[in-house]
C-alpha positions in Angstrom: 13.9 -35.6 17.0 13.4 -32.3 14.8 16.4 -30.7 17.3 18.6 -33.8 16.6 18.3 -33.5 12.7 18.6 -30.0 12.7 21.4 -30.3 14.8 20.1 -28.8 18.2 18.8 -25.4 16.7 15.7 -23.9 17.4 13.4 -22.8 14.6 11.9 -20.1 16.5 13.8 -17.4 18.9 10.5 -15.0 20.0 12.6 -13.6 23.1 15.7 -12.5 20.9 14.1 -11.0 18.2 12.7 -7.4 18.6 10.5 -7.8 15.2 9.9 -10.0 12.1 9.3 -12.8 14.3 7.9 -14.6 11.2 9.9 -13.8 8.7 13.2 -15.1 11.1 10.9 -18.2 11.7 10.8 -18.4 8.0 13.6 -17.8 7.1 15.3 -20.3 9.7 12.7 -23.1 8.5 14.0 -22.5 4.9 17.7 -22.6 6.5 16.7 -26.4 8.0 15.1 -27.3 5.0 17.0 -30.6 3.8 17.4 -31.6 8.0 13.5 -31.1 8.4 12.7 -32.9 4.7 15.0 -36.1 6.0 13.3 -36.1 9.0 10.4 -36.4 7.7 11.2 -39.0 5.8 13.1 -41.2 7.8 11.9 -44.5 9.6 12.2 -43.0 12.8 9.5 -40.8 12.3 7.6 -43.2 9.8 7.4 -45.7 12.2 6.7 -43.0 15.5 3.0 -42.7 16.9 3.1 -39.3 15.6 3.1 -40.2 12.0 -0.3 -41.6 12.5 -1.9 -38.7 13.7 -3.8 -36.6 10.8 -2.9 -33.4 11.9 1.1 -34.9 11.7 0.0 -36.2 8.1 -0.5 -32.6 7.1 2.7 -31.5 8.4 5.0 -34.2 6.7 2.7 -33.4 3.0 3.6 -29.9 3.2 7.0 -29.8 4.2 7.8 -32.8 1.4 5.6 -30.4 -1.4 7.7 -28.7 -3.3 5.6 -25.8 -3.8 6.0 -25.0 -0.1 9.5 -24.3 0.0 8.9 -21.8 -3.7 6.3 -20.0 -1.6 8.9 -19.9 1.1 11.7 -18.4 -1.2 9.2 -15.8 -2.9 7.9 -14.9 0.9 11.5 -13.8 1.4 12.5 -12.3 -1.3 9.4 -9.8 -1.0 9.8 -9.2 2.7 13.7 -8.9 2.8 14.4 -5.2 1.5 11.1 -4.5 4.0 12.5 -6.1 6.9 15.7 -4.6 6.0 14.5 -1.3 6.2 13.1 -2.1 9.6 16.4 -3.5 11.0 18.5 -0.5 9.7 16.4 2.3 11.6 15.8 0.1 14.6 19.4 -0.7 15.0 21.1 1.1 17.9 24.8 0.3 16.6 25.2 3.2 14.4 23.2 6.0 12.9 21.8 4.9 10.0 21.3 8.0 8.1 24.0 7.6 5.7 23.1 3.7 4.8 19.1 4.1 4.5 19.1 4.9 0.9 19.9 1.6 -0.6 16.6 0.7 1.0 14.6 3.9 0.5 15.1 6.6 -1.6 14.0 9.6 0.5 17.3 10.3 2.3 19.3 11.1 -0.4 21.3 13.4 1.1 22.5 11.0 3.2 23.7 8.5 0.7 25.8 11.4 -0.7 27.4 11.8 2.2 28.3 8.0 2.7 31.9 7.4 1.2 31.2 4.0 1.1 28.4 4.5 -1.4 29.3 8.0 -3.0 32.9 6.5 -4.1 32.0 3.3 -4.9 29.3 4.3 -7.6 30.5 6.6 -10.3 29.1 10.3 -11.6 26.4 9.8 -8.4 27.0 13.9 -8.6 25.0 13.5 -11.6 22.5 11.8 -10.5 19.4 14.4 -10.4 17.3 13.3 -7.3 20.5 13.0 -5.2 21.8 16.4 -6.0 18.3 18.2 -5.5 17.7 16.3 -2.5 21.4 17.6 -1.3 20.7 21.2 -1.5 17.3 20.9 -0.6 19.0 19.8 2.7 21.6 22.5 2.5 19.1 25.4 2.4 16.9 23.4 4.9 19.3 23.1 7.7 22.1 25.9 7.2 20.2 29.0 8.6 22.9 31.2 7.0 23.6 32.0 3.3 27.5 32.7 3.9 27.5 29.4 5.2 25.5 27.7 2.4 27.9 29.0 0.1 30.8 27.6 1.8 29.8 24.3 1.7 28.7 24.3 -1.7 32.5 25.3 -2.9 33.5 22.8 -0.2 31.5 19.9 -2.0 33.9 19.7 -4.9 37.1 18.9 -2.5 35.0 15.8 -1.6 33.4 14.8 -4.9 37.2 14.8 -6.5 38.6 13.1 -3.7 41.2 16.2 -2.7 43.1 16.4 0.7 42.5 13.6 3.2 39.6 12.9 1.7 42.4 10.7 -1.0 44.9 9.5 1.5 45.3 5.7 1.7 44.5 5.6 5.2 40.7 7.3 4.7 40.5 5.3 2.0 40.8 2.2 3.5 38.6 2.9 6.5 35.8 3.7 4.1 33.4 0.8 4.8 35.3 -0.7 8.4 34.4 3.7 10.1 30.6 4.7 10.1 30.2 7.6 8.1 29.7 10.0 10.9 33.2 8.9 12.4 35.0 9.1 9.0 34.1 12.7 8.0 35.2 13.4 12.0 38.8 11.8 10.8 39.1 12.8 7.7 37.1 16.0 6.8 38.9 18.6 8.5 40.1 19.9 5.1 36.2 21.2 4.4 35.4 22.3 7.7 31.6 23.9 6.9 31.3 20.6 5.1 32.7 18.3 7.5 29.9 20.0 10.2 27.1 19.9 8.0 27.9 16.1 7.0 28.2 14.9 10.6 24.8 16.5 11.4 23.2 15.0 8.7 24.8 11.4 9.1 23.8 11.7 13.3 20.2 12.2 12.5 17.6 9.3 14.0 15.8 7.4 11.6 14.1 5.7 14.6 11.8 7.0 17.7 12.6 4.3 19.9 15.0 5.8 22.3 12.4 8.5 22.8 9.6 5.8 23.4 11.3 4.1 25.8 11.9 7.5 27.8 8.2 8.4 27.3 7.2 4.9 28.9 9.2 6.0 32.2 7.5 9.7 32.2 4.1 7.4 31.9 5.1 5.3 34.8 5.9 7.7 37.6 3.6 10.8 35.7 0.2 8.7 37.4 -2.9 10.2 38.4 -1.6 9.9 42.3 1.4 11.7 40.8 -0.2 14.3 38.2 1.1 17.3 40.9 4.7 16.7 40.3 6.5 19.4 38.8 8.5 19.2 35.8 11.4 19.4 37.2 11.0 16.6 40.2 9.8 14.5 37.1 12.8 15.0 35.3 15.3 14.1 38.1 12.8 10.9 39.0 13.5 10.1 35.4 17.0 10.5 35.3 17.5 8.3 38.5 15.4 5.4 37.2 16.8 5.0 34.1 20.5 5.3 35.4 19.8 3.0 38.3 18.4 0.8 35.6 21.6 1.1 33.9 23.6 0.2 36.8 
């Protein structure tokens, strides 16, 4: 009955979600708010045997209660930013470092190098937190003072949209290309800054890839096979991973 009223849509899809199943379920329920209320007030439901059972009566009362839906809206608004961060760092479609600042302020330097945010927010270079994080990152990731100075000098060209940064094709592709790819394509006029930006924007924010590898190691390096040399163990992991891919 529910599927007929919701257009054959499921409220819960646990096998297709990697995390935040409760959040996704709440969101799905809210999307079907009108359909569910319509079902529980239909003559078909009222005259059914289920409507006479105590538990079903409670469900009907909850679904028709305005405070239930306002509570869902509140929950979604509170949890949405947190789920967005989790989804961002756990995703595999693109490196998330250039995007994560919008959700968490700890990655200020990555935010600076994402042209989508940098050029859409004027005077970002006047943000003390962002610039402090940027220069701390340069000192931490660039070992020589000579290259640090070159990066510092090349920053002005990026800030002023000089060289290829201001070309029509670069501006057009600010949002359509991943930040690291954008720098690879249009950062050649500032080679030192380009190399540094790509390094920052390619940083991983999740250990998921490593954890998959560790689980394979644990499976192979059991008590019965704990005498395996590191070289042989690496070969076995390589074979197992590639066999699964094939």
